[in-house]
C-alpha positions in Angstrom: 5.3 -27.2 -45.2 6.6 -23.7 -44.6 3.1 -22.4 -43.7 2.7 -25.1 -41.1 6.1 -24.1 -39.6 5.2 -20.4 -39.5 1.8 -21.2 -37.9 3.4 -23.5 -35.4 6.0 -20.8 -34.5 3.3 -18.2 -34.1 1.3 -20.4 -31.8 4.4 -21.2 -29.8 5.3 -17.5 -29.4 1.8 -16.6 -28.4 1.8 -19.4 -25.7 5.2 -18.2 -24.4 4.1 -14.6 -24.2 0.9 -15.6 -22.4 2.9 -17.8 -20.0 5.4 -14.9 -19.3 2.6 -12.4 -18.7 0.8 -14.9 -16.4 4.0 -15.4 -14.4 4.7 -11.7 -14.2 1.1 -11.1 -13.0 1.4 -13.9 -10.4 4.8 -12.7 -9.2 4.1 -9.0 -9.4 4.6 -8.4 -5.7 8.0 -10.2 -5.7 9.1 -8.4 -8.8 8.1 -5.0 -7.3 9.8 -5.7 -4.0 13.0 -6.8 -5.9 13.0 -3.7 -8.1 11.8 -1.0 -5.7 13.1 -0.3 -2.2 11.8 2.3 0.3 13.8 4.5 2.6 12.2 6.3 5.6 12.7 10.0 5.2 10.8 11.2 8.3 7.4 11.2 9.7 4.2 12.9 8.6 1.3 13.9 10.9 -0.5 10.9 12.3 -4.2 11.4 12.6 -6.5 9.7 15.1 -10.0 8.9 13.8 -12.5 10.7 15.9 -15.4 11.0 13.4 -18.3 8.6 14.1 -19.3 8.4 10.5 -15.8 7.4 9.3 -15.4 4.9 12.2 -18.8 3.4 11.3 -17.8 3.2 7.6 -14.6 1.4 8.5 -16.5 -1.1 10.8 -19.1 -1.7 8.0 -16.2 -2.4 5.6 -14.9 -5.3 7.7 -15.6 -8.8 6.6 -18.7 -10.3 8.3 -16.7 -13.0 10.2 -17.3 -13.6 13.9 -13.9 -15.3 14.3 -12.2 -12.1 13.2 -12.1 -10.7 16.7 -10.3 -13.8 18.1 -8.0 -14.6 15.2 -6.9 -11.3 13.6 -3.2 -10.7 13.2 -1.1 -7.8 12.0 -1.0 -9.0 8.4 -4.8 -8.9 8.3 -4.9 -5.4 9.9 -2.5 -4.1 7.2 -4.5 -5.8 4.4 -7.8 -4.4 5.7 -6.3 -0.9 6.1 -5.1 -1.0 2.5 -8.3 -2.6 1.1 -10.5 0.0 2.9 -8.3 2.8 1.6 -8.4 1.5 -2.0 -12.2 1.0 -1.8 -12.8 4.5 -0.3 -10.4 6.8 -2.1 -9.5 7.6 -5.6 -5.9 8.5 -6.2 -5.1 11.8 -7.9 -2.4 14.5 -7.6 -5.3 17.0 -7.8 -6.5 16.2 -4.2 -4.7 18.3 -1.6 -6.5 17.3 1.6 -4.3 14.9 3.6 -6.5 14.7 6.7 -8.3 11.4 6.6 -11.8 12.8 7.3 -11.5 15.3 4.5 -10.1 12.7 2.1 -13.1 10.5 3.1 -15.6 13.3 2.4 -13.9 14.2 -0.9 -13.5 10.6 -2.0 -9.8 11.0 -3.0 -6.3 11.8 -2.0 -2.7 12.1 -3.3 0.0 9.7 -1.9 0.3 11.8 1.3 -3.5 11.5 1.9 -3.4 7.8 1.0 -0.7 7.1 3.6 -2.4 9.2 6.2 -5.8 7.5 5.6 -4.2 4.0 5.7 -2.3 4.8 8.9 -5.3 6.2 10.6 -7.4 3.3 9.5 -4.7 0.9 10.7 -4.4 2.6 14.1 -8.2 2.5 14.4 -8.3 -1.2 13.7 -5.4 -1.9 16.0 -7.3 -0.2 18.8 -10.6 -1.8 17.9 -9.0 -5.3 18.0 -6.9 -4.6 21.1 -3.5 -4.7 19.3 -2.6 -1.1 19.9 -0.4 -1.8 22.9 1.9 -3.8 20.6 1.6 -2.2 17.2 1.3 1.3 15.6 0.9 2.6 12.1 2.8 5.7 11.0 2.6 7.6 7.7 6.1 8.3 6.4 7.6 10.4 3.7 10.4 8.7 2.0 12.5 7.9 -1.0 12.0 5.2 -3.6 15.0 3.4 -5.1 14.6 1.6 -8.4 17.3 -1.0 -8.8 19.4 1.0 -6.3 18.9 4.4 -7.9 17.2 7.2 -6.0 14.2 8.1 -8.1 13.9 11.5 -6.4 17.5 12.8 -6.6 16.8 15.3 -9.4 13.4 16.5 -8.1 13.7 19.8 -6.4 10.0 20.3 -5.6 6.6 19.2 -6.6 4.9 15.9 -6.2 7.9 13.7 -7.0 10.3 15.1 -4.4 9.3 12.2 -2.1 6.7 9.5 -1.8 4.5 8.6 1.2 4.0 5.1 2.6 3.1 3.5 5.9 5.2 1.7 8.5 3.5 -0.7 10.8 5.8 -1.0 13.8 5.8 -3.4 16.8 6.5 -1.3 19.8 8.2 -4.2 21.7 10.2 -6.0 19.1 10.8 -3.0 16.8 9.7 -5.1 13.8 8.7 -2.9 10.9 6.4 -3.8 8.1 6.4 -1.4 5.1 3.2 -0.9 3.1 2.5 1.5 0.3 -1.3 2.0 -0.2 -0.7 3.7 -3.6 1.3 0.6 -4.9 -1.5 -1.6 -3.5 -4.1 0.4 -5.3 -2.3 0.4 -8.6 -0.5 -2.9 -8.6 -2.0 -5.0 -5.9 1.3 -5.1 -4.0 0.5 -5.7 -0.3 4.0 -5.2 1.2 7.1 -3.3 0.0 10.7 -3.6 0.9 12.9 -1.5 3.1 16.1 -0.2 1.6 19.2 -1.7 3.3 22.0 0.8 3.4 
């Protein structure tokens, strides 16, 4: 009888662990947004895409959907910008080129290059779909707060003194949507949360 109880307990524990892992995976965006907050620490250089090869690559990366031109919204622009960045670049601290064309040619970037590439792609798509009068994408350097604690406060220099992300901003309403292409690439998190002071 004791062996049956042990086997039953092990099965129950395994089922519970699998269920918890499944829930954590399904709610990873919500968990990340609850735990990590972003603070705008100033702008980075915003690049305009002028290279025909890169523009052509972005256009070829778009879904083959004729209704996209008529029905696209800002959320789709942000999603596409991050998807194209994730598909195009490999993340590494070894990459030093932050200019989107150089990152495209090298095939990789650090968080600064990821944000610059995503913002440039976002602005290109906003212009392509006629939304650039209302929206803009800006790469930002900032601070991350994990459960309210500044993750950068003891970093004097180096790669962890700040973290780059992108703010998509409505020019009329001043609405801001925060996106971190690095978090998207690693965790699948499409949006991140602004730190409320």
